Every structure is written in C-alpha cells, then in structure tokens.
N, C-alpha and C positions, 0 to 999 in steps of 0.2 A: 504495500501499499505505499501512495508516496507520501514523504511529508512536506505538508504544506501549513506556511507559518504567515503571519502577517508580518510585513517589514517593521511594524511596531518594536517585534520581538528583537530586533536588532541592537535594543538598548541594553539587553542583556546577552550581548552577541557571544559570550562564551559557552551558554546553553544552546543558542543555535549551532556554532560549529561542533558542537559535541554530537551533532545529530548528523554529521556529515560524515559519509564512510564512503569507502570504494564500493561504486555501483549503486548507491544511495544518496542522491543529491536532496539538499533541500529548498523546495521553491518558495518564494517570498512573493505574497502578494499586497497590491498597494489599493486602496480602495475597493477591494475584493476581485480584482482580475490579477490575475498573473503577470508579475512582472520583473524576477530575477531570479537565477539558479546558483545555487551556490554547490560547487561539486567537488570532488578530491582532484589534486593536481593529476594524479595519474589516468585518473579518467578524461579531466580536461586534454592532456597530451595524447591520448589514443583518440580521441574525437579529432584533433587537430592534426593528426598523423593521417587519419580516414579521410579528411576532407583534402589533405594534399593529394593522397594516390587517387581520389575521384577524378581531382581536377587535371592529374596528368593522363589518366584513363581517358579523360572528355578529349585534351590533347591530341594524344593517339587514334582515337577513334575518328575524330576530325580530318586528321592527316590521312587517314586510311581511306577515307570516302571523298576526300580532294585529290589525294596523289594516287591513288591506288591500293591494293593490300599486297602484301608478299606472300608469294607461295610456301609451303613447306620447305621446299627443296633450296628458295634462296635464303631461309631463314638459317638452315643447315650450314648453308655453304659459309654464311656471315661469321657463324659460331665454330666452325671448323670442324663440325661435327659428322 
C-alpha cells in the first residue's frame, strides 16, 4: 500500500524520512493532490539509468528506421564473430 502523507508532515521530517525505504517511496500531497515523491537514492539512480537506457534505445530505433537496419551477418562481421 502506498505511503501517502500531507506535505505539512515535513515539519517533523525525521518521521517522514524514516518511512522512505528502497522500493517504498513516500508520496506527499498538497491541498489534497499528489505533489512530491520522496524515494531512496538507489531507486532514484535506477530510475535515471532506465530513462537513459530508454532514451538511447529510442535513438537507435530512430536510426534504424531512417538509415536502415543491420543484418545479423553485418553485426557479426562488425563484432568479429
């Protein structure tokens, strides 16, 4: 179950930070609506790495669509396999 708390709970931020764990972010609301998410640094770094990977995959896909795809033989030749 998600941990949702009002942003006013940050007045006692130690309690809020105690609830943050790997895989278990704390979502903060402002005026009854979701506004912020506090997450473990390992989760943040994993999310950023995923974003970078997906961005590079999108660049590769665009290149393949525009310039054409390589055959398996061309890839093996380039890798020396």
